[in-house]
N, C-alpha and C positions, 0 to 999 in steps of 0.2 A: 503493500498499497503506499503511494506515496503520495503527499499533505501536500496541498498545492501547486497551480496548475499554471506557475509562471513557465521565461519560455525555458528553464531546466529542466520540469519533469518530462516534458514527452520527451526530452534526449538520455535520461535518465530512463525512463520506462524504454524505450527506445532501445538501448543499449544492453539492460539487463532482460528484454526479450530476445534478443542474440546470440544471450548467455545459456535462455530455456527458461525464463522466470516469468509469472503471469502477472502484471501488476494493475494494480485499478489505481487513477487518478481524482483526488477528489478536491472539488476547487468554491469555495466559498460565494464566486460573484455569479456573476451570468453568462459569465465568460471566460475562458481559458490565454493565457499568455504575461498573465499579471503585469510589469510596468511596459510588454509587447503591448502597443496596443495604435492597429491601424483604423484611421476614421476613415469611411466614405461617403460619401453623397447618401444621405438618408439614414446613417447610425443617428443612434440615440443609445443616449448613457443619464444616468439620474446622479447627480454629483454631492458631494458631503455633505449639502444644504439641503438636497432631497428635490432641487430644480432641474428640470427636464431638460439638457442640452440637445441640440440636435445639429449634424452636420447638412448642408444644404450647398455642396460640391455639388460641378456639375458631374456630367459622366467619361471616367476615366483619370477624377481629378482623389488626391488622395493626400492625406499628412499623417506623417509617423510622430503620434504623439509619443512613442514610449522613450527608450531609452537612445544617444543617439547613434547607436552602432554597435557594435558584436565584438570585441577583441580578436585580434588575431587568435588566440591559445586557447577560446573557447571550444570543448567538444560540442558545442550546438554546429559551427561552421563546421565540421567533420561530416554532421549528421547532416545538414544542407545540400553539401556535393554532392554526400552519396547516396540521397535522397531526389538530385535534381531541380531541388526547392531553388528558382532563381534568389540572385543575391545583388542589390545594388550597390553601386561605389558610395563609398560616404565622402563628400566633396567637403574639408573647411572653407577651403575658400574657393572662389570661383571667378580667376584670373580675367575672365572672356564673358565676365556679366559686365554692364552698365553700368552708370554710377553717376549721377548731377546730385547739383548742391549748387542752386543759386544763390543763397546767402553768401557763398566763396568767389562769385563772380564768374559760375561756370553759365555758359548758356546752350551748352549742346552738352548729352553724356557722352561719355569718353569711359571708355574700357577701364575694370579697375588695371590692370596691367600698365597699358597708358600713364596714368593719375600716379601710381606709387614710381615709375622710374624717373616723373618728371618731378614729384616731391624728394628722391635722392637727388638728384642731379641738383634740384635748388638747395637742398642741406648742404653738399657735399660744395657745390660752389662757398656758400656761405662761409663754411669751415675757413677754406681756400683765400679767399678775402679776410677772413680774422685772421687766419695764420700768419700771410704777407703781411697786415696791418702790424701785425706784436711782435713779427720780426724786425721791422722796419729800426733802425737807428735810433737810439734815442736822440732828439735835443733837445730836452728840458722843455717841452712844450706836447701836450695830448693833440696827435692829430685823429681825428675820426676816421674810422673803418670806411672807406666807399664803399655804398650803396651800390651791392648787384641789380643790372639793367633785368638782366632774364626775369619774366613772368613765372610763376611756381607753376602754373599751369601751362595745358600745352593747347597751339591755337587751335584746335578741334573744342576742346573745351569753351572756351574765353570767343570763339569767332574768329577773332583775328589770322588771317594769313600771311604770310609777311609781314615787312616794317610797317609802325604805326603809319596813318597817314596824316603830313605837315599842316598845320593847321596856318 
């Protein structure tokens, strides 16, 4: 007998079944999976306070509301592979995603990888300028570091292409 129907329960029952044991899984909830919970359109559950929550997703849309990932070392993944259960790649960051921050002056969305490269370039330029300013021979008076002229956002983000027009 296995108490609790979380993700480990069917994996354990499967392993014990292969070794010749008969297993029964007991789960107190109306669904199995424990923290693993895939929500699809029309799915309904009652929350801790007794309120019914119903998902209104389009066909084919879903949300994995459970744990973010299954670690590679877990036996559960071995069972998934053995039983041909489809597994989706877990993505922490999507470098191909578009970002847009109009408050920062962006006029159009840019790819995350482009914005990241622009930010790294801007920081490198600021560090280079600060390093050059601090390495200058001391004349007894403080000279402010020159202000970088490069915009921290790509031309695609600001809508500018090439030099700014003269006024």
